C-alpha positions, 0 to 999 in steps of 0.5 A, spaced: 554 562 866 547 565 866 541 562 871 538 559 864 544 556 862 546 553 868 539 550 869 539 546 862 546 543 864 542 541 871 537 538 868 543 534 863 545 531 869 541 531 875 542 524 877 549 525 878 548 532 881 543 529 886 547 524 889 553 529 890 548 535 893 546 528 898 553 527 899 555 534 901 548 534 905 551 528 909 557 531 911 554 538 913 549 534 917 555 530 921 559 536 921 553 540 925 548 537 928 552 536 935 555 543 935 550 548 934 545 550 940 538 547 937 541 541 933 538 540 927 532 546 928 538 551 928 537 556 922 545 555 921 544 548 920 539 550 915 543 555 912 548 549 911 545 543 910 539 545 905 542 552 902 550 551 902 550 544 901 547 546 894 551 551 893 558 546 894 555 541 890 554 547 884 562 548 885 564 541 885 559 540 879 562 546 876 569 545 877 568 537 874 566 539 868 572 544 867 567 551 868 571 552 875 579 553 875 583 550 880 585 556 884 577 558 886 575 552 888 581 550 892 581 557 895 573 557 898 573 550 899 579 552 904 574 558 906 569 553 908 573 549 912 576 555 916 569 558 917 567 551 921 574 551 923 574 557 927 567 556 929 569 549 933 575 552 936 572 558 940 565 554 941 570 551 946 572 557 949 570 560 956 566 566 954 560 567 958 555 572 958 557 579 963 555 577 970 552 584 972 547 583 966 545 577 967 544 578 974 540 584 972 535 580 968 534 574 973 534 577 980 526 578 981 527 583 986 529 588 980 524 585 975 520 589 970 516 584 968 513 584 962 513 592 961 519 591 956 515 586 952 510 590 951 513 596 949 517 592 944 510 589 942 507 596 941 512 599 936 512 592 932 505 594 930 506 601 929 511 600 924 507 594 921 502 599 920 506 604 917 509 598 912 502 595 911 500 602 909 505 604 904 508 597 901 503 591 903 504 584 905 511 582 902 509 575 900 504 579 895 509 583 892 508 582 884 516 584 883 520 581 889 521 583 896 527 588 895 524 592 890 518 592 894 521 595 900 525 600 897 525 606 900 522 602 906 529 599 908 529 601 916 522 600 918 523 593 914 529 592 918 526 594 924 521 590 924 526 584 922 530 585 928 524 585 933 521 578 930 524 573 933 525 577 940 517 577 940 516 570 938 521 567 942 518 571 948 511 569 946 512 563 946 515 562 952 509 567 955 505 561 952 509 555 955 509 558 962 502 561 962 496 558 965 489 559 963 486 566 960 494 567 959 496 562 956 490 563 951 492 569 949 499 568 949 497 562 944 493 566 939 498 572 939 504 567 938 500 564 932 499 571 929 506 573 929 508 567 926 504 568 920 503 575 920 511 576 920 512 571 914 507 574 910 509 581 911 516 580 910 515 575 904 522 571 904 519 564 902 523 561 908 521 566 913 515 562 916 520 556 918 525 560 921 519 563 925 517 556 927 525 554 928 525 561 934 519 557 937 523 551 937 530 554 939 528 558 946 524 552 948 531 549 948 535 554 951 530 556 956 528 549 958 534 545 956 529 539 952 527 540 945 520 541 943 519 536 937 521 529 937 523 527 929 515 527 927 515 534 929 521 536 925 518 532 919 512 536 920 515 543 921 519 542 914 512 540 911 509 546 913 514 551 911 515 547 904 507 548 904 508 556 905 514 556 899 509 553 895 504 558 897 509 565 896 512 561 890 504 561 887 501 567 889 508 570 886 506 567 879 498 569 880 500 576 881 504 576 875 498 574 870 502 566 870 498 560 871 502 557 876 499 549 874 500 550 867 505 545 864 513 547 865 517 548 859 524 545 862 520 539 865 515 535 862 509 533 865 510 538 872 507 544 873 510 550 873 510 551 880 514 546 881 519 547 876 520 554 879 521 551 886 526 546 884 529 553 880 530 556 887 533 550 891 538 550 885 539 558 885 541 557 893 548 556 888 546 562 884 553 566 885 557 560 884 555 559 877 555 567 875 561 569 878 566 563 878 567 561 871 571 564 867 573 568 873 568 573 873 569 575 880 575 578 879 571 582 874 566 585 877 565 593 880 566 594 886 566 600 891 568 600 899 568 595 904 566 600 909 561 602 904 558 596 903 558 594 911 554 602 912 550 601 907 544 597 910 545 600 916 542 607 913 538 604 908 540 604 900 537 610 898 540 615 903 547 612 902 545 613 895 543 620 896 550 621 900 555 618 895 551 620 888 551 613 886 546 607 887 549 604 892 545 598 892 548 596 885 555 594 888 553 588 892 557 582 890 550 579 889 547 584 885 553 585 881 552 578 879 546 579 876 548 585 872 554 581 869 548 578 865 543 582 865 546 589 866 540 593 865 536 590 870 532 596 874 528 591 880 532 591 886 535 585 889 539 579 886 543 573 889 546 573 896 553 575 896 555 569 901 560 570 906 566 567 902 565 571 896 564 578 899 570 577 903 574 575 897 571 581 893 572 586 898 579 585 902 582 580 898 584 573 898 589 573 904 585 578 909 578 576 906 581 569 909 582 573 916 574 576 916 572 569 915 576 567 921 573 572 925 565 571 922 566 563 925 569 565 931 564 570 933 559 565 932 563 560 936 564 565 941 556 567 941 554 559 941 559 557 947 555 564 951 548 561 949 550 554 951 552 556 958 546 560 959 543 554 958 546 550 964 544 556 969 539 554 974 535 562 973 533 563 967 530 570 964 524 570 959 527 576 956 534 574 956 533 566 952 528 570 947 534 576 946 539 571 945 535 567 941 533 574 937 541 575 936 543 569 934 538 568 929 540 575 926 548 573 927 546 568 923 545 572 916 553 574 916 553 567 913 549 568 907 550 576 906 555 579 912 553 587 911 546 585 912 548 581 918 552 586 921 547 591 921 541 586 924 547 586 930 547 594 930 540 594 930 539 589 935 544 593 940 541 600 939 534 597 941 536 593 947 541 598 949 537 603 949 532 598 954 537 597 958 539 604 959 532 605 961 532 599 966 537 602 969 534 609 970 527 606 972 531 601 978 535 607 980 528 612 981 525 605 984 530 603 989 534 610 989 540 606 987 542 602 980 546 597 984 544 591 982 
């Protein structure tokens, strides 16, 4: 089913659809609000409650209308229950941050102060300049951010890997600072939140940047930064940024965003595009599940899928002799209905469809349990760290970055895994440097 076909169907049944969506929204809210590290301000909460609630509403909707076979419906519902169950079970585990690593950052005798933060800040701005000179700000692209960043994927991913750490660390410097230090930290924080969202171009990026601030505040100070009013204001600003990005994209394509919509009477085109964007959270559902399209798409190798984001689509394509970007599950869903599409990108694959397509129903089920369990273990480590009496700006910020990057696994598993590898290399290298610096300073690495 193409996007236009589904959108027309959606508009015919919009009120029943919204009713089911609200019900599933409420289910995810009740299941997740008390078990995520940052409650309703957690990125995984946004992914499930805002994104996946629409996705599973579409699946129920199309199953009810007879477009999806029972096999697919019950299998992917089983996958959903399994990933949530694995998360809940492993969240009750006793996993904790290795003590030797924890002590190396909270022991004030061996602290390197803000050196690592400042070094990463310099790297961030240096790489940002390279991106700006090459492709400009992602929010102003006249295609999409994937096509816009073609050939620059490694640099873009490096920036994405550093963004949440730097925002979190700068936020803590602001909360703990005084006088001029507090003012400078505030200005830097405001700049990072806005600039990184404009540079990235993802319409949800501004909201996630603000969520990173609330997340690090929660785990570092053991209390919420915002009241319910603050949450609503944050969501409002996030929606404003989404409308701004949609409007700019329409303008750069020579389209008046305030012109009348052809799909919804009396509504500006930008509002129509916003509704279409919200519904597209489930575009892989209506593209792949009707007629069993998911079993007929082209694939390559699970290993190639995992490695491709790490080295970049351009480099991988040169190594294997074909366009590696065309074989993600989401891209294949797009090519099913638009085989001549040349612009990079496409729908996101999601944890369940990627697992099913590249590992099959049984191994895919095991992979999904691993994803849910790993998220549960990390959630437990964050909770244990939050309860500790001694905290480190570095560790609080690093845990924030890891959690935000790991959550991407639910949306696009290969990219989420690549983000984790980036963080491992960046911060593993920093830790090695720390050991060398401490050894030279004290004549011993023992901490």
